[in-house]
C-alpha positions, 0 to 999 in steps of 0.5 A, a space after each residue: 456542459 459537460 467535460 471532454 477529452 480531446 487528441 488533435 494535431 497542431 500546426 507542426 503535426 505534434 500530437 496534443 491531448 487535453 480536457 475542454 468543456 462543451 455541450 457536445 463533440 462537435 462543438 469542442 472539435 469546433 473550438 479545436 479548429 479555431 485554435 488551429 488544432 486538427 481534431 483527431 478524437 473527441 470522447 466525453 469524459 464521463 461516459 469514458 470513465 465508466 466505460 473504464 469503470 473495474 479497471 485498475 488503472 482508471 484514471 492514474 491518481 495517485 494517493 497523494 494527488 487524491 488527498 490534495 484534491 480532497 483537501 482542495 475540495 474541503 478548502 473550496 467547500 467551507 468558503 461556500 463555493 458551489 460544488 460544481 464550481 469548486 470541481 471546475 477550480 480544482 481541475 484548472 488548478 491541477 496539470 495532470 491530465 488524468 486528474 483534470 479528466 476525472 474532475 471534469 467528468 465529476 463536474 459534468 455528473 454534478 451539473 447533470 444533478 447528481 450528488 458528489 457521492 454518487 459521481 464518486 461511486 462511478 470511479 470505484 478504483 479511486 474512491 472507495 466505499 470509505 470515500 463515497 459513504 462518508 462523503 454521502 453522509 456529509 452531504 446528508 448532514 450539511 457538513 461536507 467540507 468537514 468530511 472532506 478535510 477528515 477524508 484528506 487527512 485520513 489519506 495522507 496519514 494512510 499514506 505516510 503509514 504506508 511509506 514508513 512501513 516500505 522504508 523500514 523493510 527497504 534497508 534490511 532487503 537491500 542489506 540481505 541482498 548485498 549479503 547474498 551477492 558478496 557470500 555469492 561472489 566469494 564462493 564463486 570467484 575468490 575460493 577457487 582461486 585460494 583452492 588452487 593454492 592449496 592443491 599444490 602444497 598437497 597437505 591436508 585441509 581443516 574440515 572448514 576448508 573441506 566444506 568451504 570448497 564443497 560448498 563452492 564446487 556445489 555452487 559454480 557446477 549447479 548455479 543455473 539449476 539453483 536459480 532455476 529452482 529458486 524461480 520455480 519456488 517463487 512461481 509456485 508460492 505465488 500460484 498457491 497464494 491465489 488460492 483461498 485456503 492457502 492465503 488464508 493459512 498463510 495470513 494465520 501464520 503470519 500473525 503469529 511470527 514474532 515482531 512481524 506478526 505485530 506489525 501486521 496486526 498493528 497495521 490492520 488494527 491501526 486502520 480500522 480504527 482510523 476507518 471506523 472513527 471517520 465514518 462514526 465522525 461523519 455520522 455514517 451507521 455503525 453496521 455500515 461503518 463496520 462493513 466499510 472497515 472490514 474491507 480496508 483490512 489486508 489480513 484474512 483472518 482479521 477481516 473474517 473476525 471484524 465481519 463475524 463482529 459485524 454480525 453479532 453487532 446486529 444481533 445486539 451485542 456491544 461493539 467491544 464484546 463482538 470485538 473482544 470475542 474474535 481474539 485478533 484485537 488489542 485490549 486497549 482498543 477494546 477498553 476504549 470502545 467499551 467506555 466509548 459505549 458506556 458514556 455515549 461518546 463513542 466518537 470520541 473514543 475511536 479517535 482516542 483509539 485511533 491516535 493510540 494504534 498509530 503511535 502503537 504501530 510507529 513504535 512497532 515499526 521502530 523496533 522492527 527496524 532497529 532489530 533487523 538491521 543489526 542482525 542482518 549486519 551480524 549475519 553477514 559478518 559471520 558467514 564472511 568470517 567463516 569463509 576468511 576462517 577456512 581460508 586462513 587456517 591452511 596458511 597457518 598450518 603451512 606456517 607452523 609446518 616451516 617453523 
């Protein structure tokens, strides 16, 4: 019995979509007619998703929904529920069509005799290599429930960390946009009105006022060209970022920017440590775990250094020494891994390292947020102060002449 996605019309002519289980599309059509529905399209869910394999929008499954599904499967697996029944139960639980379709497709493949890891591997844009390798190791060891629980926690923590970074950067970006908008409005609309008053007096203007007037005239005369120029710069940068050499140089440059470099390094180190920890705890071979961990790194130089470390480990070098030679990973992480290798407790040390890196990343995010907000406010206040002074200085001089 497989899962089929259908599109049908009800008695009022309204289109309805859903997922049903059956032996064939003919049976599904018959079931739809028995429900007074007119079937328009019936397609096997597994086949449909396999055809969509590799597309970025496969399934439309959010990270939150993926974590919830994984945790529900872990709970049902812990109670001894057969895997096919667990997938069916979670599918009935969700009200999201894409998730329901995905679960029914997974169930159909499990009923055909495939392992859960093999079923996951057919949806690479939903279940990455970390998911597949970890679940496969859990199935081999007989501890699928524990592995799924770890994956759920990993997915949730990764989403929380991503949201923290986004929120830390969102407020400064909003402040920056507001600052640029306020200054542009002052230069484009307020300054010209004040200039007319000064022109009528015929007095010599202070250099600060003249500079402000020149800036205002330039902005008003070339506003369209400035917008086009900025747009071209953005387009050029986006095009260059598609070039591997340029992207590599930019990624390397980012690592040396104060605070920002620490944030990027911390994010990638934390992600690598947590991924390596969960794979090691699931008894995935170290070389495979390192290869998968490198794929979660977004910074190219750090990813390349981890790939090089993997080669050194394959040649017989210890993991701690291999990471130390790369020069990108913090001493604390290397020391914990070294201690774990020496004591035979690498799994526990990787867990401690992951927790330590996540705490350090939280500290970096707090520091970055604490620095950016006052800096932007001070910069905005300074620019507004200069504009106000440029307007008030001629007024003060006029008052002195009158006296």
